[in-house]
C-alpha positions as CSV (number, residue, x, y, z in Angstrom):
1,X,0.0,0.0,0.1
2,X,1.4,3.2,-1.1
3,X,2.4,5.5,2.1
4,X,0.2,8.6,0.7
5,X,-3.0,6.4,0.9
6,X,-5.7,6.7,3.6
7,X,-7.2,3.9,5.3
8,X,-10.9,3.3,3.8
9,X,-12.4,3.8,7.3
10,X,-10.7,7.3,7.6
11,X,-12.0,8.3,4.4
12,X,-15.6,7.1,5.2
13,X,-15.5,9.1,8.3
14,X,-14.5,12.3,6.4
15,X,-17.6,11.9,4.3
16,X,-19.9,11.3,7.0
17,X,-18.6,14.6,8.7
18,X,-19.1,16.3,5.2
19,X,-22.7,15.1,5.3
20,X,-23.7,16.3,8.8
21,X,-22.0,19.7,7.9
22,X,-24.3,20.1,4.7
23,X,-27.5,19.0,6.7
24,X,-26.6,21.4,9.8
25,X,-26.3,24.3,7.0
26,X,-29.6,23.5,5.4
27,X,-31.2,23.5,8.5
28,X,-29.7,26.6,9.2
29,X,-31.1,28.2,6.0
30,X,-34.4,26.6,6.4
31,X,-34.9,28.3,10.1
32,X,-33.6,31.8,8.4
33,X,-36.2,31.3,6.1
34,X,-38.9,30.5,8.4
35,X,-37.8,33.6,10.5
36,X,-37.8,35.8,7.3
37,X,-41.3,34.7,6.4
38,X,-42.8,35.5,9.8
39,X,-40.9,39.1,9.6
40,X,-42.6,39.6,6.3
41,X,-46.0,38.8,7.7
42,X,-45.4,41.1,10.3
43,X,-44.5,43.9,8.0
44,X,-47.2,43.1,5.8
45,X,-50.0,44.1,8.3
46,X,-49.9,41.9,11.2
47,X,-50.3,43.7,14.6
48,X,-48.1,43.1,17.6
49,X,-50.0,43.8,20.5
50,X,-48.3,45.1,23.8
51,X,-48.7,43.0,26.9
52,X,-51.0,44.5,29.6
53,X,-51.7,43.5,32.8
54,X,-55.4,42.7,33.8
55,X,-55.8,45.6,35.9
56,X,-54.4,47.7,32.9
57,X,-56.7,46.5,30.6
58,X,-59.8,46.8,33.1
59,X,-58.6,50.4,33.5
60,X,-58.8,50.9,29.8
61,X,-62.3,49.6,29.3
62,X,-63.7,51.6,32.3
63,X,-65.0,55.5,31.6
64,X,-65.5,57.5,34.4
65,X,-67.5,60.0,32.3
66,X,-70.0,57.2,31.0
67,X,-70.4,56.0,34.7
68,X,-71.3,59.1,36.0
69,X,-73.6,60.2,33.2
70,X,-75.9,57.2,33.9
71,X,-76.3,58.0,37.4
72,X,-76.6,61.8,37.2
73,X,-80.2,62.2,36.6
74,X,-81.5,59.1,38.0
75,X,-79.6,58.9,41.3
76,X,-77.3,62.0,42.1
77,X,-79.8,64.7,41.3
78,X,-82.5,63.1,43.4
79,X,-80.1,62.6,46.4
80,X,-79.3,66.4,46.4
81,X,-82.8,67.9,45.3
82,X,-84.5,65.6,48.2
83,X,-82.1,64.7,50.6
84,X,-80.1,67.6,51.3
85,X,-79.7,69.0,54.9
86,X,-80.2,73.2,55.5
87,X,-76.7,74.4,55.7
88,X,-77.2,76.4,58.7
89,X,-78.4,73.4,60.8
90,X,-75.4,71.2,59.6
91,X,-72.9,74.1,60.3
92,X,-74.3,74.7,63.8
93,X,-73.8,70.8,64.1
94,X,-70.4,71.0,63.2
95,X,-69.6,73.8,65.7
96,X,-70.7,71.5,68.3
97,X,-68.5,68.8,67.3
98,X,-67.8,66.8,64.2
99,X,-68.2,63.4,65.8
100,X,-71.9,64.3,66.5
101,X,-72.2,66.3,63.3
102,X,-70.9,63.6,61.0
103,X,-73.1,60.8,61.9
104,X,-76.2,62.7,62.1
105,X,-75.9,64.8,59.0
106,X,-73.2,63.1,56.9
107,X,-71.9,60.2,54.9
108,X,-68.6,58.5,54.8
109,X,-66.7,55.5,53.4
110,X,-66.5,52.6,56.0
111,X,-62.6,53.0,56.0
112,X,-61.2,54.7,59.2
113,X,-60.1,58.1,59.0
114,X,-62.2,59.1,55.9
115,X,-63.7,62.7,55.9
116,X,-67.4,63.1,56.5
117,X,-69.3,64.4,53.6
118,X,-72.4,66.3,54.0
119,X,-75.2,67.3,51.1
120,X,-76.6,70.6,52.2
121,X,-78.9,73.4,50.7
122,X,-79.2,77.0,51.5
123,X,-80.0,80.6,50.0
124,X,-77.3,83.4,50.4
125,X,-76.0,86.4,48.8
126,X,-72.9,86.4,47.0
127,X,-70.1,88.6,48.4
128,X,-67.4,87.9,45.7
129,X,-66.7,86.1,42.7
130,X,-63.2,85.2,41.9
131,X,-62.2,83.7,38.4
132,X,-58.9,84.8,38.2
133,X,-57.8,81.3,38.9
134,X,-59.1,78.1,37.2
135,X,-60.1,77.0,40.4
136,X,-62.7,79.6,40.3
137,X,-64.9,80.4,43.6
138,X,-68.0,82.5,44.7
139,X,-67.8,83.4,48.5
140,X,-71.0,83.7,50.7
141,X,-71.6,83.6,54.5
142,X,-74.0,81.4,56.2
143,X,-75.7,82.2,59.7
144,X,-75.0,80.1,62.6
145,X,-75.6,80.6,66.5
146,X,-71.8,81.4,66.7
147,X,-72.1,84.0,64.0
148,X,-71.6,83.9,60.2
149,X,-69.4,81.4,58.5
150,X,-67.5,81.8,55.4
151,X,-68.7,79.4,52.8
152,X,-66.6,79.2,49.4
153,X,-68.8,77.5,46.5
154,X,-66.5,76.2,43.9
155,X,-67.1,77.4,40.5
156,X,-64.3,75.9,38.5
157,X,-63.6,75.0,35.7
158,X,-61.4,73.3,38.1
159,X,-63.1,71.5,41.3
160,X,-61.0,70.3,44.0
161,X,-61.8,67.2,46.3
162,X,-64.2,64.3,45.8
163,X,-66.9,65.4,48.3
164,X,-69.5,64.9,45.6
165,X,-68.5,61.3,44.9
166,X,-67.8,60.5,48.6
167,X,-71.1,62.4,49.5
168,X,-73.4,59.7,47.4
169,X,-74.4,56.8,49.6
170,X,-74.3,54.6,46.6
171,X,-70.8,55.0,45.6
172,X,-68.4,52.5,47.4
173,X,-65.1,51.9,46.7
174,X,-65.5,48.0,46.8
175,X,-67.5,48.5,43.4
176,X,-64.4,49.1,41.6
177,X,-61.5,47.4,40.0
178,X,-58.9,49.4,41.8
179,X,-58.1,53.2,43.0
180,X,-57.5,54.4,39.7
181,X,-61.4,54.0,38.7
182,X,-62.4,55.2,42.0
183,X,-60.4,58.3,41.4
184,X,-61.7,58.6,37.8
185,X,-65.2,58.6,39.2
186,X,-64.5,61.8,41.4
187,X,-63.0,63.8,38.1
188,X,-66.0,62.8,36.3
189,X,-68.6,63.9,38.9
190,X,-66.6,67.2,39.0
191,X,-66.4,67.5,35.3
192,X,-70.2,66.9,35.1
193,X,-70.6,70.1,37.7
194,X,-69.0,72.4,35.6
195,X,-70.8,71.2,32.3
196,X,-74.2,71.1,34.0
197,X,-73.7,74.4,35.8
198,X,-71.9,76.6,33.4
199,X,-74.8,79.0,32.4
200,X,-75.6,79.4,35.8
201,X,-71.7,80.2,37.3
202,X,-71.3,82.4,34.2
203,X,-74.4,84.6,35.4
204,X,-73.2,84.8,39.0
205,X,-72.2,88.5,40.3
206,X,-71.6,89.9,43.4
207,X,-74.8,91.0,45.4
208,X,-76.7,88.6,43.6
209,X,-79.1,86.3,46.0
210,X,-78.8,82.7,45.1
211,X,-80.2,79.0,46.0
212,X,-77.9,76.4,46.0
213,X,-77.7,73.0,47.0
214,X,-74.3,70.7,47.0
215,X,-71.6,68.8,48.9
216,X,-68.6,69.6,51.2
217,X,-66.5,67.3,53.2
218,X,-64.7,67.6,56.6
219,X,-61.8,66.1,58.3
220,X,-62.1,68.1,61.3
221,X,-64.8,71.0,62.7
222,X,-62.1,73.6,62.0
223,X,-61.7,72.7,58.0
224,X,-63.1,75.8,55.6
225,X,-66.2,75.0,53.9
226,X,-65.5,74.4,50.4
227,X,-68.8,73.2,48.7
228,X,-69.3,71.8,45.4
229,X,-72.5,72.9,43.9
230,X,-74.9,70.6,42.0
231,X,-77.8,72.5,42.0
232,X,-77.6,76.5,41.5
233,X,-79.6,79.6,40.5
234,X,-81.3,82.8,41.2
235,X,-83.0,82.8,44.6
236,X,-86.5,80.9,43.7
237,X,-85.3,79.4,40.6
238,X,-82.4,76.7,41.5
239,X,-83.8,73.0,40.2
């Protein structure tokens, strides 16, 4: 046998290795074709959706304005129109202690430490109207046994706080998916106020006597009264 001749077994092994290399190359090429095909489909109009949590998905579906719209005429207005307490009686009770006035005239969620929210009505003369800020206000005074109490009526367009939401006995945090939905309902209530009352708000002027009904919340008896109106108009005409 010539010295340069390779053993038959060695040649056979080399051929096997060559075949495996060719097969691996074809498999890699096939995988590249599959990936390229998928990318082409995506570029051709397939939409890749981001992954969101269940909580985020629920929040995207919830619309606070729609929720409030369904309640406004059927439930909110009847509560404010028919169950509001005279503001003079409520403020006099608050002067005697919020721990007594709250249970007697107010409403609050079950959570410990929540403020008391009150639904009130009254008649007053506007002393000032302030619209320099977007959180516009009209200032009135309410007579009590201890003297006049200043009350600030929010006229927006920015309405602060959640007294309207929290004063409604049919609104419960447990009915919502999360805190985001609950907060959105509060904003929707405040937005509805300015939409509903805009003509009446525009017509307000110092010296005018008005009828009003609305809500305010207190953490303590010394808090200032910041009232969110729901019904508002010239004396004898608020409905």
